[in-house]
C-alpha positions as CSV (number, residue, x, y, z in Angstrom):
1,M,11.1,28.2,8.0
2,S,10.8,26.2,4.8
3,L,13.2,23.5,3.8
4,R,14.5,22.7,0.3
5,P,13.3,19.4,-1.3
6,F,15.3,16.5,0.0
7,R,18.0,15.2,-2.3
8,F,18.2,11.4,-2.4
9,T,21.2,11.2,-4.7
10,G,24.3,10.7,-2.6
11,A,22.4,10.6,0.6
12,T,23.1,8.1,3.4
13,A,19.8,6.5,4.6
14,V,19.2,4.3,7.6
15,V,16.1,2.1,7.3
16,T,14.8,-0.2,10.1
17,G,12.6,-3.2,9.4
18,A,14.2,-3.5,6.0
19,A,13.8,-7.2,5.5
20,G,10.3,-7.1,4.1
21,G,7.1,-5.1,3.6
22,M,7.4,-1.3,3.4
23,G,10.9,-1.3,4.7
24,E,12.1,-3.5,1.8
25,H,10.3,-1.3,-0.8
26,L,11.7,1.9,0.9
27,A,15.2,0.5,0.6
28,R,14.7,-0.4,-3.1
29,G,13.2,3.1,-3.8
30,L,16.2,4.8,-2.1
31,A,18.7,2.7,-4.0
32,E,16.9,3.5,-7.3
33,R,17.3,7.2,-6.3
34,G,21.0,6.9,-5.7
35,S,21.2,6.7,-1.9
36,T,23.7,4.7,0.2
37,L,21.8,2.2,2.4
38,L,22.3,1.1,6.0
39,L,19.6,-1.5,6.4
40,V,18.5,-2.9,9.8
41,D,16.4,-5.9,10.7
42,R,16.3,-8.7,13.3
43,D,16.0,-11.4,10.6
44,A,19.5,-11.9,9.2
45,R,18.6,-14.3,6.5
46,L,15.8,-12.2,4.9
47,L,17.9,-9.0,5.4
48,D,20.8,-10.5,3.5
49,A,18.5,-11.6,0.7
50,V,17.1,-8.1,0.3
51,A,20.5,-6.5,0.4
52,S,21.8,-9.0,-2.3
53,S,18.9,-8.3,-4.5
54,I,19.4,-4.5,-4.2
55,R,23.1,-4.8,-4.9
56,S,22.3,-6.8,-8.0
57,S,19.7,-4.3,-9.3
58,F,21.4,-1.1,-8.2
59,P,25.2,-1.7,-8.2
60,D,26.0,2.0,-7.8
61,S,24.2,2.2,-4.5
62,P,26.3,0.8,-1.6
63,V,24.4,-1.4,0.9
64,A,25.4,-2.4,4.4
65,T,23.3,-4.5,6.8
66,F,22.9,-4.5,10.6
67,V,21.1,-7.2,12.5
68,A,19.5,-6.1,15.8
69,D,16.6,-6.9,18.0
70,L,15.0,-3.6,18.7
71,S,13.1,-4.9,21.7
72,D,16.5,-5.0,23.5
73,R,17.7,-1.5,24.6
74,D,21.3,-2.7,24.8
75,A,21.1,-4.0,21.3
76,V,19.7,-0.6,20.1
77,E,22.6,1.2,21.8
78,A,25.1,-1.1,20.1
79,L,23.3,-0.6,16.8
80,A,23.7,3.1,17.1
81,V,27.4,2.8,17.8
82,D,27.8,0.5,14.7
83,L,25.8,2.9,12.5
84,R,27.9,5.9,13.6
85,A,31.1,3.9,12.9
86,A,29.8,3.0,9.4
87,T,29.2,6.5,8.2
88,G,30.3,10.1,8.9
89,S,26.8,11.5,8.6
90,V,23.2,10.3,8.3
91,D,21.0,12.2,5.9
92,L,17.8,10.2,6.3
93,L,16.6,8.0,9.2
94,V,13.5,5.9,8.6
95,N,12.2,4.4,11.8
96,N,10.0,1.8,10.0
97,A,10.2,-1.4,12.2
98,G,7.1,-2.2,14.1
99,V,5.1,-5.1,15.7
100,A,1.5,-5.6,16.6
101,L,-0.3,-7.1,19.6
102,A,-4.0,-7.7,19.6
103,G,-6.2,-8.4,22.7
104,R,-8.1,-6.5,25.4
105,F,-6.0,-4.8,28.0
106,D,-7.1,-7.3,30.7
107,Q,-6.1,-10.2,28.4
108,I,-2.5,-9.2,27.5
109,T,0.5,-9.5,29.8
110,M,2.6,-6.5,30.8
111,A,5.5,-8.3,29.3
112,D,3.8,-8.2,25.9
113,F,2.8,-4.5,26.4
114,D,6.4,-3.6,27.2
115,W,7.6,-5.6,24.1
116,V,5.4,-3.5,21.8
117,M,6.3,-0.2,23.5
118,A,10.0,-1.1,23.3
119,I,10.0,-1.8,19.5
120,N,7.4,0.7,18.3
121,F,8.3,3.7,20.6
122,A,11.5,3.3,22.7
123,A,13.7,2.0,19.9
124,P,12.9,4.9,17.5
125,V,13.3,7.4,20.2
126,L,16.6,6.0,21.3
127,L,18.0,5.5,17.8
128,T,16.9,9.1,16.9
129,H,18.6,10.5,20.0
130,R,21.9,8.6,19.3
131,L,22.0,9.4,15.6
132,L,20.8,13.0,15.7
133,P,24.3,14.4,16.2
134,S,25.1,12.8,12.8
135,I,22.1,14.5,11.0
136,G,23.0,17.9,9.7
137,P,21.0,20.6,8.0
138,G,19.1,19.2,5.0
139,G,18.6,15.9,6.8
140,H,15.3,14.2,7.4
141,I,13.6,11.7,9.8
142,V,10.6,9.5,9.1
143,N,8.7,7.9,12.0
144,V,6.1,5.3,10.9
145,S,3.2,5.5,13.2
146,S,-0.2,4.1,12.2
147,V,-3.9,4.9,11.7
148,F,-4.0,3.6,15.3
149,G,-1.8,6.5,16.2
150,L,-4.8,8.7,15.2
151,V,-7.6,6.7,16.8
152,G,-7.7,4.0,19.5
153,P,-9.9,1.0,18.7
154,R,-10.8,-1.7,21.1
155,G,-8.3,-4.5,21.5
156,Q,-5.3,-2.3,20.5
157,T,-4.3,-0.7,23.8
158,A,-0.6,-1.5,23.6
159,Y,-0.3,-0.9,19.8
160,S,-2.2,2.4,19.9
161,S,-0.3,3.5,23.0
162,S,3.0,3.0,21.1
163,K,1.8,4.7,18.0
164,F,0.2,7.7,19.7
165,A,3.4,8.1,21.6
166,L,5.5,8.0,18.5
167,R,3.2,10.6,16.9
168,G,3.5,12.9,19.8
169,F,7.3,12.5,19.9
170,T,7.5,13.3,16.2
171,E,5.2,16.4,16.3
172,S,7.1,17.9,19.2
173,L,10.6,17.0,17.8
174,R,9.5,18.7,14.5
175,N,9.3,22.1,16.3
176,E,12.8,21.6,17.6
177,L,14.4,20.4,14.4
178,L,12.9,22.8,11.9
179,P,15.1,25.8,13.0
180,R,18.1,23.5,12.5
181,G,17.1,22.8,8.9
182,I,16.1,19.2,9.6
183,G,12.7,17.8,8.5
184,I,10.6,15.1,10.0
185,T,7.6,13.2,8.8
186,S,5.0,11.3,10.8
187,V,3.5,8.5,8.6
188,H,0.1,6.9,9.4
189,P,-0.5,3.9,7.2
190,G,-4.0,2.3,7.1
191,G,-4.3,-1.2,6.0
192,V,-0.9,-1.5,4.1
193,R,-0.2,-5.0,2.8
194,T,2.7,-6.2,5.0
195,G,3.4,-9.3,7.2
196,I,2.6,-7.4,10.4
197,A,-0.8,-9.2,10.9
198,L,0.6,-12.7,10.5
199,N,3.6,-11.9,12.8
200,A,1.4,-10.2,15.5
201,R,1.1,-11.5,19.0
202,I,-2.5,-12.3,20.2
203,G,-3.3,-11.8,23.9
204,G,-5.8,-13.9,25.9
205,E,-6.4,-17.6,26.4
206,L,-7.1,-18.5,22.8
207,S,-6.7,-21.8,21.0
208,D,-4.2,-22.1,18.2
209,A,-7.1,-22.2,15.7
210,E,-8.6,-19.0,17.2
211,V,-5.2,-17.3,17.0
212,K,-4.8,-18.4,13.4
213,R,-8.3,-17.1,12.5
214,A,-7.7,-13.8,14.3
215,K,-4.5,-13.2,12.3
216,E,-6.1,-14.2,9.0
217,D,-9.1,-11.8,9.7
218,F,-6.6,-9.0,10.4
219,D,-4.6,-9.8,7.4
220,K,-7.6,-9.5,5.1
221,L,-7.9,-5.8,6.0
222,L,-4.4,-5.1,4.7
223,T,-5.0,-4.3,1.1
224,F,-3.0,-1.2,0.2
225,P,0.2,-2.3,-1.8
226,A,3.4,-1.9,0.2
227,D,5.4,-0.7,-2.8
228,R,3.0,2.1,-3.4
229,A,3.0,3.1,0.2
230,A,6.8,3.2,0.1
231,G,6.6,5.5,-2.9
232,L,4.3,7.8,-1.1
233,I,6.6,8.0,1.8
234,L,9.6,8.9,-0.3
235,E,7.6,11.6,-2.1
236,A,6.6,13.0,1.3
237,V,10.3,13.0,2.3
238,R,11.2,14.8,-0.9
239,A,8.5,17.4,-0.4
240,R,9.3,17.7,3.4
241,R,5.7,16.9,4.3
242,P,5.2,16.9,8.1
243,R,2.5,14.2,8.0
244,L,1.4,11.5,5.6
245,L,-1.8,9.5,5.7
246,I,-1.8,6.4,3.6
247,G,-5.1,5.0,2.3
248,L,-8.8,5.6,2.9
249,T,-8.6,3.5,6.1
250,A,-6.3,6.2,7.5
251,K,-7.9,9.3,6.1
252,V,-11.5,8.5,7.1
253,P,-10.6,7.7,10.7
254,D,-8.5,10.9,10.9
255,V,-11.5,13.0,9.9
256,V,-13.9,11.2,12.2
257,A,-11.4,11.4,15.1
258,R,-11.3,15.2,14.8
259,V,-15.0,15.8,14.0
260,A,-16.8,13.2,16.0
261,P,-14.4,11.2,18.1
262,M,-17.1,9.2,20.0
263,A,-18.3,7.8,16.7
264,F,-15.3,5.5,16.3
265,G,-17.2,2.3,17.3
266,T,-19.2,2.7,14.1
267,L,-16.1,3.8,12.2
268,E,-14.3,0.5,13.0
269,R,-17.0,-1.4,11.1
270,R,-17.0,1.1,8.2
271,A,-13.2,1.1,8.0
272,A,-13.2,-2.7,7.6
273,H,-15.8,-2.4,4.9
274,L,-13.7,0.3,3.1
275,A,-10.7,-2.0,3.3
276,R,-12.6,-4.8,1.7
277,L,-13.8,-2.5,-1.1
278,A,-10.3,-1.2,-1.6
279,G,-9.0,-4.7,-1.9
280,K,-11.6,-5.5,-4.6
281,A,-10.7,-2.3,-6.5
282,W,-7.0,-3.2,-6.5
283,R,-7.8,-6.7,-7.7
284,R,-9.8,-5.3,-10.6
285,G,-6.9,-3.1,-11.5
286,D,-8.4,0.2,-10.4
287,S,-6.2,2.9,-8.8
288,P,-8.1,4.7,-6.0
289,R,-6.3,7.7,-4.6
290,A,-4.3,7.3,-1.4
C-alpha cells in the first residue's frame, strides 16, 4: 500500500526536544509549511524562547508549549493527557528528544542506563501508544534513532541499546500502521551539530577535566548542520520514506554493518576521519550530499 505525500498545511504536529538542535529547526520548518505546533521540552525557558521566535516569524501558525521530563513515566503519561486535551487529532508525531551516555558498560551505573532507556526508548513508545488513537489515516510518525541504532561502537552500550530498540519498534510498527494509512520514518543521524555531546553524561571515575575533554572530543565529530538535517527529515515525511540516513557518518557505517559487521572497529576511526573532513568542507562552503 502506498501513501499520498504528507500535507503539512493545516496539520497538527507534536515535536519533542523542541527547545534546540534539530527539534527547534523541525518546529521552524513545520511553521513555515503552515502546521500547528505542539512543542515539548524539559527546559521551559529555552522552549518559551523558541515558541516566541516562531510566533513572531510565522504568526499564522499556532504554537503551544508543554514542559515535561521524559525520563519520568508519570510525566509522559500526563503529557499525553495534556496533548490530547489540546487537540482533536494529531497528524504528525516527531519523537526527537534524546540524551547520550558515554562510558564502558562496567563503568556506568544502572541508574544512568535506565535514564537513557527511559528518554530514548520508553518515552517515544509510551507517547506513541497514548497518541496513536488520535492519529488517523494520512498521519505520520517520526522516530529519531541514530547511526548507533545501526552499529554498536564501544563505550555506547546504553545509547546504542536505546537506539537499536527504537529502530526495531519503528520497523515493526510500520507493518502495523501501513494498512491503516499511517506512515512512519526511522531517522538515523550521523554527526549532526546539536548540543547532545555537551549535555551527555560520562560514566566512570573521571576528573572534571577528563569529562570536559571527552565531551569536547565528541562535540568535534558533530559537523552536519542541524537545520539541513531538519529539512531532510521533513522531506522524508513528505515523501513517506520509511528510513532516512543523515550524513556520510551514518551512510558509511550502515553499509559496513551489512557487508562486513566485524570491521566496525576500523570503521570507528574512519568515521571520525570522515566527520573531520565533512566539517572542513562545510567551513569552506562546500555542500557534500547527505
